[in-house]
Chimera marker file (.cmm) of the C-alpha trace (Angstrom):
<marker_set name="trace">
<marker id="1" x="62.348" y="103.071" z="85.897" r="1" g="1" b="0" radius="0.5"/>
<marker id="2" x="64.994" y="102.920" z="83.159" r="1" g="1" b="0" radius="0.5"/>
<marker id="3" x="67.895" y="101.539" z="85.206" r="1" g="1" b="0" radius="0.5"/>
<marker id="4" x="68.485" y="100.087" z="88.645" r="1" g="1" b="0" radius="0.5"/>
<marker id="5" x="71.829" y="101.768" z="89.183" r="1" g="1" b="0" radius="0.5"/>
<marker id="6" x="73.195" y="105.331" z="89.266" r="1" g="1" b="0" radius="0.5"/>
<marker id="7" x="73.604" y="106.998" z="85.854" r="1" g="1" b="0" radius="0.5"/>
<marker id="8" x="77.399" y="107.361" z="86.172" r="1" g="1" b="0" radius="0.5"/>
<marker id="9" x="77.827" y="103.589" z="86.638" r="1" g="1" b="0" radius="0.5"/>
<marker id="10" x="75.543" y="102.860" z="83.692" r="1" g="1" b="0" radius="0.5"/>
<marker id="11" x="77.391" y="105.323" z="81.446" r="1" g="1" b="0" radius="0.5"/>
<marker id="12" x="80.782" y="103.894" z="82.393" r="1" g="1" b="0" radius="0.5"/>
<marker id="13" x="79.548" y="100.313" z="81.957" r="1" g="1" b="0" radius="0.5"/>
<marker id="14" x="78.264" y="101.220" z="78.478" r="1" g="1" b="0" radius="0.5"/>
<marker id="15" x="81.690" y="102.635" z="77.638" r="1" g="1" b="0" radius="0.5"/>
<marker id="16" x="83.369" y="99.429" z="78.916" r="1" g="1" b="0" radius="0.5"/>
<marker id="17" x="81.068" y="97.197" z="76.860" r="1" g="1" b="0" radius="0.5"/>
<marker id="18" x="81.490" y="99.270" z="73.686" r="1" g="1" b="0" radius="0.5"/>
<marker id="19" x="85.282" y="99.569" z="74.015" r="1" g="1" b="0" radius="0.5"/>
<marker id="20" x="85.793" y="95.874" z="74.692" r="1" g="1" b="0" radius="0.5"/>
<marker id="21" x="83.430" y="94.875" z="71.911" r="1" g="1" b="0" radius="0.5"/>
<marker id="22" x="85.391" y="97.080" z="69.506" r="1" g="1" b="0" radius="0.5"/>
<marker id="23" x="88.599" y="95.402" z="70.711" r="1" g="1" b="0" radius="0.5"/>
<marker id="24" x="87.114" y="91.917" z="70.396" r="1" g="1" b="0" radius="0.5"/>
<marker id="25" x="87.719" y="91.210" z="74.094" r="1" g="1" b="0" radius="0.5"/>
<marker id="26" x="85.571" y="89.452" z="76.660" r="1" g="1" b="0" radius="0.5"/>
<marker id="27" x="85.581" y="90.352" z="80.347" r="1" g="1" b="0" radius="0.5"/>
<marker id="28" x="84.835" y="88.797" z="83.732" r="1" g="1" b="0" radius="0.5"/>
<marker id="29" x="84.827" y="90.148" z="87.284" r="1" g="1" b="0" radius="0.5"/>
<marker id="30" x="85.580" y="88.710" z="90.713" r="1" g="1" b="0" radius="0.5"/>
<marker id="31" x="83.872" y="90.771" z="93.388" r="1" g="1" b="0" radius="0.5"/>
<marker id="32" x="83.904" y="90.728" z="97.147" r="1" g="1" b="0" radius="0.5"/>
<marker id="33" x="82.979" y="94.031" z="98.836" r="1" g="1" b="0" radius="0.5"/>
<marker id="34" x="80.994" y="95.226" z="95.809" r="1" g="1" b="0" radius="0.5"/>
<marker id="35" x="78.781" y="92.130" z="95.993" r="1" g="1" b="0" radius="0.5"/>
<marker id="36" x="78.023" y="91.949" z="92.276" r="1" g="1" b="0" radius="0.5"/>
<marker id="37" x="77.594" y="95.679" z="91.690" r="1" g="1" b="0" radius="0.5"/>
<marker id="38" x="80.094" y="95.715" z="88.803" r="1" g="1" b="0" radius="0.5"/>
<marker id="39" x="78.415" y="92.725" z="87.143" r="1" g="1" b="0" radius="0.5"/>
<marker id="40" x="75.032" y="94.381" z="87.640" r="1" g="1" b="0" radius="0.5"/>
<marker id="41" x="76.258" y="97.574" z="85.974" r="1" g="1" b="0" radius="0.5"/>
<marker id="42" x="77.678" y="95.653" z="83.018" r="1" g="1" b="0" radius="0.5"/>
<marker id="43" x="74.492" y="93.642" z="82.535" r="1" g="1" b="0" radius="0.5"/>
<marker id="44" x="72.360" y="96.802" z="82.563" r="1" g="1" b="0" radius="0.5"/>
<marker id="45" x="73.752" y="97.377" z="79.062" r="1" g="1" b="0" radius="0.5"/>
<marker id="46" x="71.780" y="95.815" z="76.225" r="1" g="1" b="0" radius="0.5"/>
<marker id="47" x="74.033" y="93.508" z="74.236" r="1" g="1" b="0" radius="0.5"/>
<marker id="48" x="76.507" y="93.073" z="77.094" r="1" g="1" b="0" radius="0.5"/>
<marker id="49" x="76.379" y="89.292" z="76.652" r="1" g="1" b="0" radius="0.5"/>
<marker id="50" x="78.648" y="89.698" z="73.613" r="1" g="1" b="0" radius="0.5"/>
<marker id="51" x="81.400" y="90.967" z="75.949" r="1" g="1" b="0" radius="0.5"/>
<marker id="52" x="80.623" y="90.012" z="79.563" r="1" g="1" b="0" radius="0.5"/>
<marker id="53" x="81.405" y="86.346" z="80.206" r="1" g="1" b="0" radius="0.5"/>
<marker id="54" x="80.652" y="86.009" z="83.921" r="1" g="1" b="0" radius="0.5"/>
<marker id="55" x="80.931" y="87.418" z="87.397" r="1" g="1" b="0" radius="0.5"/>
<marker id="56" x="82.080" y="85.731" z="90.578" r="1" g="1" b="0" radius="0.5"/>
<marker id="57" x="80.672" y="87.098" z="93.820" r="1" g="1" b="0" radius="0.5"/>
<marker id="58" x="83.073" y="85.701" z="96.400" r="1" g="1" b="0" radius="0.5"/>
<marker id="59" x="82.151" y="87.493" z="99.572" r="1" g="1" b="0" radius="0.5"/>
<marker id="60" x="83.470" y="84.901" z="102.010" r="1" g="1" b="0" radius="0.5"/>
<marker id="61" x="87.009" y="83.601" z="102.215" r="1" g="1" b="0" radius="0.5"/>
<marker id="62" x="85.680" y="80.119" z="101.497" r="1" g="1" b="0" radius="0.5"/>
<marker id="63" x="84.038" y="81.354" z="98.289" r="1" g="1" b="0" radius="0.5"/>
<marker id="64" x="87.301" y="82.973" z="97.192" r="1" g="1" b="0" radius="0.5"/>
<marker id="65" x="89.001" y="79.629" z="97.745" r="1" g="1" b="0" radius="0.5"/>
<marker id="66" x="86.308" y="77.362" z="96.276" r="1" g="1" b="0" radius="0.5"/>
<marker id="67" x="85.294" y="79.448" z="93.244" r="1" g="1" b="0" radius="0.5"/>
<marker id="68" x="88.563" y="81.156" z="92.337" r="1" g="1" b="0" radius="0.5"/>
<marker id="69" x="91.230" y="78.901" z="93.804" r="1" g="1" b="0" radius="0.5"/>
<marker id="70" x="92.597" y="81.522" z="96.193" r="1" g="1" b="0" radius="0.5"/>
<marker id="71" x="94.826" y="79.739" z="98.692" r="1" g="1" b="0" radius="0.5"/>
<marker id="72" x="93.509" y="79.793" z="102.257" r="1" g="1" b="0" radius="0.5"/>
<marker id="73" x="97.143" y="80.119" z="103.378" r="1" g="1" b="0" radius="0.5"/>
<marker id="74" x="97.388" y="83.285" z="101.275" r="1" g="1" b="0" radius="0.5"/>
<marker id="75" x="94.258" y="84.672" z="102.926" r="1" g="1" b="0" radius="0.5"/>
<marker id="76" x="95.535" y="83.706" z="106.408" r="1" g="1" b="0" radius="0.5"/>
<marker id="77" x="98.936" y="85.273" z="105.744" r="1" g="1" b="0" radius="0.5"/>
<marker id="78" x="97.943" y="88.540" z="104.061" r="1" g="1" b="0" radius="0.5"/>
<marker id="79" x="94.221" y="88.894" z="104.806" r="1" g="1" b="0" radius="0.5"/>
<marker id="80" x="91.326" y="88.909" z="102.351" r="1" g="1" b="0" radius="0.5"/>
<marker id="81" x="91.894" y="92.613" z="101.704" r="1" g="1" b="0" radius="0.5"/>
<marker id="82" x="95.386" y="92.478" z="100.233" r="1" g="1" b="0" radius="0.5"/>
<marker id="83" x="97.234" y="92.846" z="96.954" r="1" g="1" b="0" radius="0.5"/>
<marker id="84" x="98.092" y="89.138" z="97.016" r="1" g="1" b="0" radius="0.5"/>
<marker id="85" x="94.475" y="88.029" z="97.410" r="1" g="1" b="0" radius="0.5"/>
<marker id="86" x="93.131" y="90.489" z="94.826" r="1" g="1" b="0" radius="0.5"/>
<marker id="87" x="95.772" y="89.313" z="92.346" r="1" g="1" b="0" radius="0.5"/>
<marker id="88" x="94.907" y="85.676" z="93.062" r="1" g="1" b="0" radius="0.5"/>
<marker id="89" x="91.193" y="86.458" z="92.611" r="1" g="1" b="0" radius="0.5"/>
<marker id="90" x="91.864" y="88.074" z="89.219" r="1" g="1" b="0" radius="0.5"/>
<marker id="91" x="93.991" y="85.108" z="88.135" r="1" g="1" b="0" radius="0.5"/>
<marker id="92" x="91.280" y="82.703" z="89.329" r="1" g="1" b="0" radius="0.5"/>
<marker id="93" x="88.608" y="84.585" z="87.403" r="1" g="1" b="0" radius="0.5"/>
<marker id="94" x="90.798" y="84.287" z="84.310" r="1" g="1" b="0" radius="0.5"/>
<marker id="95" x="91.340" y="80.560" z="84.899" r="1" g="1" b="0" radius="0.5"/>
<marker id="96" x="87.669" y="79.763" z="85.501" r="1" g="1" b="0" radius="0.5"/>
<marker id="97" x="86.209" y="81.885" z="82.704" r="1" g="1" b="0" radius="0.5"/>
<marker id="98" x="86.575" y="82.409" z="78.998" r="1" g="1" b="0" radius="0.5"/>
<marker id="99" x="87.404" y="86.083" z="79.488" r="1" g="1" b="0" radius="0.5"/>
<marker id="100" x="90.358" y="87.883" z="77.966" r="1" g="1" b="0" radius="0.5"/>
<marker id="101" x="90.578" y="90.327" z="80.868" r="1" g="1" b="0" radius="0.5"/>
<marker id="102" x="89.399" y="90.173" z="84.477" r="1" g="1" b="0" radius="0.5"/>
<marker id="103" x="89.200" y="92.568" z="87.390" r="1" g="1" b="0" radius="0.5"/>
<marker id="104" x="88.990" y="91.621" z="91.057" r="1" g="1" b="0" radius="0.5"/>
<marker id="105" x="87.793" y="93.778" z="93.945" r="1" g="1" b="0" radius="0.5"/>
<marker id="106" x="88.175" y="93.122" z="97.670" r="1" g="1" b="0" radius="0.5"/>
<marker id="107" x="87.861" y="95.627" z="100.474" r="1" g="1" b="0" radius="0.5"/>
<marker id="108" x="86.392" y="96.990" z="103.674" r="1" g="1" b="0" radius="0.5"/>
<marker id="109" x="83.181" y="98.866" z="102.881" r="1" g="1" b="0" radius="0.5"/>
<marker id="110" x="82.188" y="99.443" z="106.523" r="1" g="1" b="0" radius="0.5"/>
<marker id="111" x="80.738" y="100.580" z="108.743" r="1" g="1" b="0" radius="0.5"/>
<marker id="112" x="82.560" y="97.847" z="110.711" r="1" g="1" b="0" radius="0.5"/>
<marker id="113" x="85.408" y="95.530" z="109.943" r="1" g="1" b="0" radius="0.5"/>
<marker id="114" x="88.190" y="98.054" z="109.559" r="1" g="1" b="0" radius="0.5"/>
<marker id="115" x="91.509" y="97.949" z="111.369" r="1" g="1" b="0" radius="0.5"/>
<marker id="116" x="94.478" y="100.265" z="111.861" r="1" g="1" b="0" radius="0.5"/>
<marker id="117" x="96.265" y="98.665" z="108.895" r="1" g="1" b="0" radius="0.5"/>
<marker id="118" x="93.135" y="98.328" z="106.752" r="1" g="1" b="0" radius="0.5"/>
<marker id="119" x="90.692" y="101.063" z="107.718" r="1" g="1" b="0" radius="0.5"/>
<marker id="120" x="87.161" y="101.332" z="106.403" r="1" g="1" b="0" radius="0.5"/>
<marker id="121" x="87.340" y="102.481" z="102.807" r="1" g="1" b="0" radius="0.5"/>
<marker id="122" x="90.378" y="100.327" z="101.938" r="1" g="1" b="0" radius="0.5"/>
<marker id="123" x="89.720" y="98.574" z="98.623" r="1" g="1" b="0" radius="0.5"/>
<marker id="124" x="92.184" y="96.522" z="96.609" r="1" g="1" b="0" radius="0.5"/>
<marker id="125" x="91.890" y="95.963" z="92.855" r="1" g="1" b="0" radius="0.5"/>
<marker id="126" x="93.699" y="93.626" z="90.488" r="1" g="1" b="0" radius="0.5"/>
<marker id="127" x="93.558" y="93.179" z="86.728" r="1" g="1" b="0" radius="0.5"/>
<marker id="128" x="94.663" y="90.125" z="84.767" r="1" g="1" b="0" radius="0.5"/>
<marker id="129" x="94.832" y="89.532" z="81.019" r="1" g="1" b="0" radius="0.5"/>
<marker id="130" x="94.979" y="86.239" z="79.189" r="1" g="1" b="0" radius="0.5"/>
<marker id="131" x="98.433" y="85.697" z="77.725" r="1" g="1" b="0" radius="0.5"/>
<marker id="132" x="100.178" y="87.999" z="80.195" r="1" g="1" b="0" radius="0.5"/>
<marker id="133" x="102.836" y="86.681" z="82.543" r="1" g="1" b="0" radius="0.5"/>
<marker id="134" x="100.852" y="85.639" z="85.646" r="1" g="1" b="0" radius="0.5"/>
<marker id="135" x="103.780" y="86.755" z="87.784" r="1" g="1" b="0" radius="0.5"/>
<marker id="136" x="103.391" y="90.331" z="86.507" r="1" g="1" b="0" radius="0.5"/>
<marker id="137" x="101.077" y="91.541" z="89.259" r="1" g="1" b="0" radius="0.5"/>
<marker id="138" x="98.804" y="94.402" z="88.238" r="1" g="1" b="0" radius="0.5"/>
<marker id="139" x="97.098" y="95.486" z="91.452" r="1" g="1" b="0" radius="0.5"/>
<marker id="140" x="96.562" y="98.597" z="93.521" r="1" g="1" b="0" radius="0.5"/>
<marker id="141" x="95.111" y="99.693" z="96.836" r="1" g="1" b="0" radius="0.5"/>
<marker id="142" x="92.811" y="102.693" z="97.184" r="1" g="1" b="0" radius="0.5"/>
<marker id="143" x="91.707" y="104.318" z="100.405" r="1" g="1" b="0" radius="0.5"/>
<marker id="144" x="88.397" y="106.056" z="99.934" r="1" g="1" b="0" radius="0.5"/>
<marker id="145" x="87.490" y="108.817" z="102.396" r="1" g="1" b="0" radius="0.5"/>
<marker id="146" x="86.978" y="107.381" z="105.872" r="1" g="1" b="0" radius="0.5"/>
<marker id="147" x="83.821" y="109.488" z="106.121" r="1" g="1" b="0" radius="0.5"/>
<marker id="148" x="82.315" y="107.672" z="103.130" r="1" g="1" b="0" radius="0.5"/>
<marker id="149" x="79.258" y="105.549" z="103.755" r="1" g="1" b="0" radius="0.5"/>
<marker id="150" x="79.174" y="101.860" z="102.877" r="1" g="1" b="0" radius="0.5"/>
<marker id="151" x="77.202" y="102.711" z="99.734" r="1" g="1" b="0" radius="0.5"/>
<marker id="152" x="79.716" y="105.378" z="98.729" r="1" g="1" b="0" radius="0.5"/>
<marker id="153" x="82.700" y="103.043" z="99.176" r="1" g="1" b="0" radius="0.5"/>
<marker id="154" x="81.004" y="100.346" z="97.095" r="1" g="1" b="0" radius="0.5"/>
<marker id="155" x="80.020" y="102.868" z="94.419" r="1" g="1" b="0" radius="0.5"/>
<marker id="156" x="83.529" y="104.319" z="94.184" r="1" g="1" b="0" radius="0.5"/>
<marker id="157" x="85.013" y="100.808" z="94.062" r="1" g="1" b="0" radius="0.5"/>
<marker id="158" x="82.672" y="99.862" z="91.217" r="1" g="1" b="0" radius="0.5"/>
<marker id="159" x="83.754" y="102.956" z="89.261" r="1" g="1" b="0" radius="0.5"/>
<marker id="160" x="87.444" y="102.078" z="89.652" r="1" g="1" b="0" radius="0.5"/>
<marker id="161" x="86.814" y="98.454" z="88.652" r="1" g="1" b="0" radius="0.5"/>
<marker id="162" x="84.917" y="99.492" z="85.526" r="1" g="1" b="0" radius="0.5"/>
<marker id="163" x="87.708" y="101.891" z="84.587" r="1" g="1" b="0" radius="0.5"/>
<marker id="164" x="90.207" y="99.016" z="84.909" r="1" g="1" b="0" radius="0.5"/>
<marker id="165" x="88.180" y="97.045" z="82.358" r="1" g="1" b="0" radius="0.5"/>
<marker id="166" x="88.726" y="99.657" z="79.663" r="1" g="1" b="0" radius="0.5"/>
<marker id="167" x="91.238" y="98.579" z="76.976" r="1" g="1" b="0" radius="0.5"/>
<link id1="1" id2="2" r="1" g="1" b="0" radius="0.2"/>
<link id1="2" id2="3" r="1" g="1" b="0" radius="0.2"/>
<link id1="3" id2="4" r="1" g="1" b="0" radius="0.2"/>
<link id1="4" id2="5" r="1" g="1" b="0" radius="0.2"/>
<link id1="5" id2="6" r="1" g="1" b="0" radius="0.2"/>
<link id1="6" id2="7" r="1" g="1" b="0" radius="0.2"/>
<link id1="7" id2="8" r="1" g="1" b="0" radius="0.2"/>
<link id1="8" id2="9" r="1" g="1" b="0" radius="0.2"/>
<link id1="9" id2="10" r="1" g="1" b="0" radius="0.2"/>
<link id1="10" id2="11" r="1" g="1" b="0" radius="0.2"/>
<link id1="11" id2="12" r="1" g="1" b="0" radius="0.2"/>
<link id1="12" id2="13" r="1" g="1" b="0" radius="0.2"/>
<link id1="13" id2="14" r="1" g="1" b="0" radius="0.2"/>
<link id1="14" id2="15" r="1" g="1" b="0" radius="0.2"/>
<link id1="15" id2="16" r="1" g="1" b="0" radius="0.2"/>
<link id1="16" id2="17" r="1" g="1" b="0" radius="0.2"/>
<link id1="17" id2="18" r="1" g="1" b="0" radius="0.2"/>
<link id1="18" id2="19" r="1" g="1" b="0" radius="0.2"/>
<link id1="19" id2="20" r="1" g="1" b="0" radius="0.2"/>
<link id1="20" id2="21" r="1" g="1" b="0" radius="0.2"/>
<link id1="21" id2="22" r="1" g="1" b="0" radius="0.2"/>
<link id1="22" id2="23" r="1" g="1" b="0" radius="0.2"/>
<link id1="23" id2="24" r="1" g="1" b="0" radius="0.2"/>
<link id1="24" id2="25" r="1" g="1" b="0" radius="0.2"/>
<link id1="25" id2="26" r="1" g="1" b="0" radius="0.2"/>
<link id1="26" id2="27" r="1" g="1" b="0" radius="0.2"/>
<link id1="27" id2="28" r="1" g="1" b="0" radius="0.2"/>
<link id1="28" id2="29" r="1" g="1" b="0" radius="0.2"/>
<link id1="29" id2="30" r="1" g="1" b="0" radius="0.2"/>
<link id1="30" id2="31" r="1" g="1" b="0" radius="0.2"/>
<link id1="31" id2="32" r="1" g="1" b="0" radius="0.2"/>
<link id1="32" id2="33" r="1" g="1" b="0" radius="0.2"/>
<link id1="33" id2="34" r="1" g="1" b="0" radius="0.2"/>
<link id1="34" id2="35" r="1" g="1" b="0" radius="0.2"/>
<link id1="35" id2="36" r="1" g="1" b="0" radius="0.2"/>
<link id1="36" id2="37" r="1" g="1" b="0" radius="0.2"/>
<link id1="37" id2="38" r="1" g="1" b="0" radius="0.2"/>
<link id1="38" id2="39" r="1" g="1" b="0" radius="0.2"/>
<link id1="39" id2="40" r="1" g="1" b="0" radius="0.2"/>
<link id1="40" id2="41" r="1" g="1" b="0" radius="0.2"/>
<link id1="41" id2="42" r="1" g="1" b="0" radius="0.2"/>
<link id1="42" id2="43" r="1" g="1" b="0" radius="0.2"/>
<link id1="43" id2="44" r="1" g="1" b="0" radius="0.2"/>
<link id1="44" id2="45" r="1" g="1" b="0" radius="0.2"/>
<link id1="45" id2="46" r="1" g="1" b="0" radius="0.2"/>
<link id1="46" id2="47" r="1" g="1" b="0" radius="0.2"/>
<link id1="47" id2="48" r="1" g="1" b="0" radius="0.2"/>
<link id1="48" id2="49" r="1" g="1" b="0" radius="0.2"/>
<link id1="49" id2="50" r="1" g="1" b="0" radius="0.2"/>
<link id1="50" id2="51" r="1" g="1" b="0" radius="0.2"/>
<link id1="51" id2="52" r="1" g="1" b="0" radius="0.2"/>
<link id1="52" id2="53" r="1" g="1" b="0" radius="0.2"/>
<link id1="53" id2="54" r="1" g="1" b="0" radius="0.2"/>
<link id1="54" id2="55" r="1" g="1" b="0" radius="0.2"/>
<link id1="55" id2="56" r="1" g="1" b="0" radius="0.2"/>
<link id1="56" id2="57" r="1" g="1" b="0" radius="0.2"/>
<link id1="57" id2="58" r="1" g="1" b="0" radius="0.2"/>
<link id1="58" id2="59" r="1" g="1" b="0" radius="0.2"/>
<link id1="59" id2="60" r="1" g="1" b="0" radius="0.2"/>
<link id1="60" id2="61" r="1" g="1" b="0" radius="0.2"/>
<link id1="61" id2="62" r="1" g="1" b="0" radius="0.2"/>
<link id1="62" id2="63" r="1" g="1" b="0" radius="0.2"/>
<link id1="63" id2="64" r="1" g="1" b="0" radius="0.2"/>
<link id1="64" id2="65" r="1" g="1" b="0" radius="0.2"/>
<link id1="65" id2="66" r="1" g="1" b="0" radius="0.2"/>
<link id1="66" id2="67" r="1" g="1" b="0" radius="0.2"/>
<link id1="67" id2="68" r="1" g="1" b="0" radius="0.2"/>
<link id1="68" id2="69" r="1" g="1" b="0" radius="0.2"/>
<link id1="69" id2="70" r="1" g="1" b="0" radius="0.2"/>
<link id1="70" id2="71" r="1" g="1" b="0" radius="0.2"/>
<link id1="71" id2="72" r="1" g="1" b="0" radius="0.2"/>
<link id1="72" id2="73" r="1" g="1" b="0" radius="0.2"/>
<link id1="73" id2="74" r="1" g="1" b="0" radius="0.2"/>
<link id1="74" id2="75" r="1" g="1" b="0" radius="0.2"/>
<link id1="75" id2="76" r="1" g="1" b="0" radius="0.2"/>
<link id1="76" id2="77" r="1" g="1" b="0" radius="0.2"/>
<link id1="77" id2="78" r="1" g="1" b="0" radius="0.2"/>
<link id1="78" id2="79" r="1" g="1" b="0" radius="0.2"/>
<link id1="79" id2="80" r="1" g="1" b="0" radius="0.2"/>
<link id1="80" id2="81" r="1" g="1" b="0" radius="0.2"/>
<link id1="81" id2="82" r="1" g="1" b="0" radius="0.2"/>
<link id1="82" id2="83" r="1" g="1" b="0" radius="0.2"/>
<link id1="83" id2="84" r="1" g="1" b="0" radius="0.2"/>
<link id1="84" id2="85" r="1" g="1" b="0" radius="0.2"/>
<link id1="85" id2="86" r="1" g="1" b="0" radius="0.2"/>
<link id1="86" id2="87" r="1" g="1" b="0" radius="0.2"/>
<link id1="87" id2="88" r="1" g="1" b="0" radius="0.2"/>
<link id1="88" id2="89" r="1" g="1" b="0" radius="0.2"/>
<link id1="89" id2="90" r="1" g="1" b="0" radius="0.2"/>
<link id1="90" id2="91" r="1" g="1" b="0" radius="0.2"/>
<link id1="91" id2="92" r="1" g="1" b="0" radius="0.2"/>
<link id1="92" id2="93" r="1" g="1" b="0" radius="0.2"/>
<link id1="93" id2="94" r="1" g="1" b="0" radius="0.2"/>
<link id1="94" id2="95" r="1" g="1" b="0" radius="0.2"/>
<link id1="95" id2="96" r="1" g="1" b="0" radius="0.2"/>
<link id1="96" id2="97" r="1" g="1" b="0" radius="0.2"/>
<link id1="97" id2="98" r="1" g="1" b="0" radius="0.2"/>
<link id1="98" id2="99" r="1" g="1" b="0" radius="0.2"/>
<link id1="99" id2="100" r="1" g="1" b="0" radius="0.2"/>
<link id1="100" id2="101" r="1" g="1" b="0" radius="0.2"/>
<link id1="101" id2="102" r="1" g="1" b="0" radius="0.2"/>
<link id1="102" id2="103" r="1" g="1" b="0" radius="0.2"/>
<link id1="103" id2="104" r="1" g="1" b="0" radius="0.2"/>
<link id1="104" id2="105" r="1" g="1" b="0" radius="0.2"/>
<link id1="105" id2="106" r="1" g="1" b="0" radius="0.2"/>
<link id1="106" id2="107" r="1" g="1" b="0" radius="0.2"/>
<link id1="107" id2="108" r="1" g="1" b="0" radius="0.2"/>
<link id1="108" id2="109" r="1" g="1" b="0" radius="0.2"/>
<link id1="109" id2="110" r="1" g="1" b="0" radius="0.2"/>
<link id1="110" id2="111" r="1" g="1" b="0" radius="0.2"/>
<link id1="111" id2="112" r="1" g="1" b="0" radius="0.2"/>
<link id1="112" id2="113" r="1" g="1" b="0" radius="0.2"/>
<link id1="113" id2="114" r="1" g="1" b="0" radius="0.2"/>
<link id1="114" id2="115" r="1" g="1" b="0" radius="0.2"/>
<link id1="115" id2="116" r="1" g="1" b="0" radius="0.2"/>
<link id1="116" id2="117" r="1" g="1" b="0" radius="0.2"/>
<link id1="117" id2="118" r="1" g="1" b="0" radius="0.2"/>
<link id1="118" id2="119" r="1" g="1" b="0" radius="0.2"/>
<link id1="119" id2="120" r="1" g="1" b="0" radius="0.2"/>
<link id1="120" id2="121" r="1" g="1" b="0" radius="0.2"/>
<link id1="121" id2="122" r="1" g="1" b="0" radius="0.2"/>
<link id1="122" id2="123" r="1" g="1" b="0" radius="0.2"/>
<link id1="123" id2="124" r="1" g="1" b="0" radius="0.2"/>
<link id1="124" id2="125" r="1" g="1" b="0" radius="0.2"/>
<link id1="125" id2="126" r="1" g="1" b="0" radius="0.2"/>
<link id1="126" id2="127" r="1" g="1" b="0" radius="0.2"/>
<link id1="127" id2="128" r="1" g="1" b="0" radius="0.2"/>
<link id1="128" id2="129" r="1" g="1" b="0" radius="0.2"/>
<link id1="129" id2="130" r="1" g="1" b="0" radius="0.2"/>
<link id1="130" id2="131" r="1" g="1" b="0" radius="0.2"/>
<link id1="131" id2="132" r="1" g="1" b="0" radius="0.2"/>
<link id1="132" id2="133" r="1" g="1" b="0" radius="0.2"/>
<link id1="133" id2="134" r="1" g="1" b="0" radius="0.2"/>
<link id1="134" id2="135" r="1" g="1" b="0" radius="0.2"/>
<link id1="135" id2="136" r="1" g="1" b="0" radius="0.2"/>
<link id1="136" id2="137" r="1" g="1" b="0" radius="0.2"/>
<link id1="137" id2="138" r="1" g="1" b="0" radius="0.2"/>
<link id1="138" id2="139" r="1" g="1" b="0" radius="0.2"/>
<link id1="139" id2="140" r="1" g="1" b="0" radius="0.2"/>
<link id1="140" id2="141" r="1" g="1" b="0" radius="0.2"/>
<link id1="141" id2="142" r="1" g="1" b="0" radius="0.2"/>
<link id1="142" id2="143" r="1" g="1" b="0" radius="0.2"/>
<link id1="143" id2="144" r="1" g="1" b="0" radius="0.2"/>
<link id1="144" id2="145" r="1" g="1" b="0" radius="0.2"/>
<link id1="145" id2="146" r="1" g="1" b="0" radius="0.2"/>
<link id1="146" id2="147" r="1" g="1" b="0" radius="0.2"/>
<link id1="147" id2="148" r="1" g="1" b="0" radius="0.2"/>
<link id1="148" id2="149" r="1" g="1" b="0" radius="0.2"/>
<link id1="149" id2="150" r="1" g="1" b="0" radius="0.2"/>
<link id1="150" id2="151" r="1" g="1" b="0" radius="0.2"/>
<link id1="151" id2="152" r="1" g="1" b="0" radius="0.2"/>
<link id1="152" id2="153" r="1" g="1" b="0" radius="0.2"/>
<link id1="153" id2="154" r="1" g="1" b="0" radius="0.2"/>
<link id1="154" id2="155" r="1" g="1" b="0" radius="0.2"/>
<link id1="155" id2="156" r="1" g="1" b="0" radius="0.2"/>
<link id1="156" id2="157" r="1" g="1" b="0" radius="0.2"/>
<link id1="157" id2="158" r="1" g="1" b="0" radius="0.2"/>
<link id1="158" id2="159" r="1" g="1" b="0" radius="0.2"/>
<link id1="159" id2="160" r="1" g="1" b="0" radius="0.2"/>
<link id1="160" id2="161" r="1" g="1" b="0" radius="0.2"/>
<link id1="161" id2="162" r="1" g="1" b="0" radius="0.2"/>
<link id1="162" id2="163" r="1" g="1" b="0" radius="0.2"/>
<link id1="163" id2="164" r="1" g="1" b="0" radius="0.2"/>
<link id1="164" id2="165" r="1" g="1" b="0" radius="0.2"/>
<link id1="165" id2="166" r="1" g="1" b="0" radius="0.2"/>
<link id1="166" id2="167" r="1" g="1" b="0" radius="0.2"/>
</marker_set>
């Protein structure tokens, strides 16, 4: 076995590592619904330690709060799957790492846990860069096909997160 993950994730992770290395940037990730999948893809690449600083797997609300400094009031007000929480996760990953750029992912992978406002397949992403105005929120919500399986939602979310790490 050459790699643990699908070839498209490995190829994109290799592109992310090479592009950030060429730019002299380091990266970190804060993951919830992907459970470390983005970090795993990045670390499949030989030499990734020159670029990848760390990953935070903050699956629970408490972990988001304790590891990234996400306010529990923010989570209570907007929900864990929200632009505000994803942005706060990305800012926390920047604060608690040595990375130049971070990406955060939080979502509803299914098959349960969805709601009318946040159906299964709802994933929110945020990107933060050191030196940028922390009030300049760079986040987006994607709704992957409701017929997608849990694995498909997580895979698609990992692809989007890796793309956001490209310079």
